[in-house]
N, C-alpha and C positions, 0 to 999 in steps of 0.2 A: 482078855485080849491075847494072851499067850506069848507075846514076843519076849517079854521078860517082866520081872516083878516091878521094875521101875515104871514101865509104861502101864502095867495093869493097875497100879495104885494111883495113877494121875489121870486127870482129865486131858484129853487130846482134842485140839481144835484143828480141823482140816480147813484150809483156806485156798483161794485161788492164788497160786504162787506168782502169776504174771500181772496181777491187778495191783496198781499203785495204791488204791484205797485199801485193799485187803492187807497189803504189806504195811501200810501206815497204821492200820488197826492192830496188827500183830505187835508192832513197835509200841503202840499205846498200851496194849495189854501187858506186855513185858514190863513197861515202866510202872504200871499200877498193880503188879502182881509180885511184890517183893519176896513172898514165900515160895514162889515157883510152882504154884498149883497146876498151871497149864503147861503142856508140851504142845508143839506145833508140827504140822506136816502139810506140805502142799497137796492139794487134791490131785495134782499131776504127778506126784511122786509114786514110787512103787507101793509104799505103805498106803498112801491115799487111795490109789486105784484099787488096791486089794480090799480096803475097807468099803469103798463104794460098791464094789462087786458083791461083797458079803451082805450089804444092806439093800441090794437090788436097786441101786440108784444109778442113773445114767452117768457114766464116767466121762462123757463129753459135755455135760451140762454143769458148768461151774458157777451157777448163779446163786449159790448158797454156801454159807459156812456150815460145817457140820461139827457138832460137839459130841464127842464120845465120852460118856460119864456114867459110872456105876452100871455098866452093862447095857446102857441105853444110848440111842442116837437121837440128837435134837438138831433141827435145822432152822434156817432163816431167823425170824425175830425171836423165837423161843430160845434158840442157841445163844443169840446175842444177849438176851435178858438174863439167862442163866450164868453167863460169863460175868456180866456187870455186877451181879450180886456178890462176887468174890473179889472185886477190885477195891483198892484203897480210895479214900476221899468220899465224895458224895455219890459216886457211881452206883453203889448198891440201891439207892433210892429208885433208880429206874426200874428195878424189879417189880415195883408196884403195877407197872403196865401189863404184867402177866395176866391180870384179871380181864383185860380186853381180849375178846375171842381172837384166836390166832389168824383166822381168815381176814379179819380187819387189820391187825398189825402187819400182816404179810403184804397187804396192798401197798403200804408205804415201803416196806423192805424190797418188794419186787420192783417198784418204780426206781429206787436207787440202784438196785442190782442191774437192771436193764440198761442204765445210763452210765454206769461207773467207768467204763473204758473211755467213753466220749468226754466225760467231765474230768476225771482224774488221770486218765492215760493208762498205758500198759507197758510192761517191760518185755524185753525179748526173751528173757529166761527167768526162772524162779530165783528168789532171793538166796543169797549165800550168807549164812549167819557169821558174825564175827567169832573168833576163837572163844571169847568169853561167853558167848550165847549158844555155842554149838550143842551143849548138853540139853538145851531146851527144845531142840529140833530132832525129829525122828528121821532116820536115814532117807536117802534120796537126794542129798545135797552134795 
């Protein structure tokens, strides 16, 4: 990734920074990732927009999380399942769903994504992490 070794050695999850569901999901991941495996950046941040451009993804389409891991980019249900496998508790068991073809898994993912603002609402701006969590977020806040 090149920004620095800290970012290069960690998985980065890009998320819709104004989506309440997405922000709650980030909070959930932080709570279940005590080793700090994941760093976070809003898709709307400078870092997020740069990564979307590098990946040839539409920077106006924020319907998916994007996981940057080991030089690869994963989106939608694949990204969510790859994240779940590193969380504490029973969440790693969800990774078993990876055997279901992505196009089927993404039907459900897309349904939730299309309705997330209507159901969970939206913020006026991207989240601002607390001072304790600031090191888990990549610039743009």
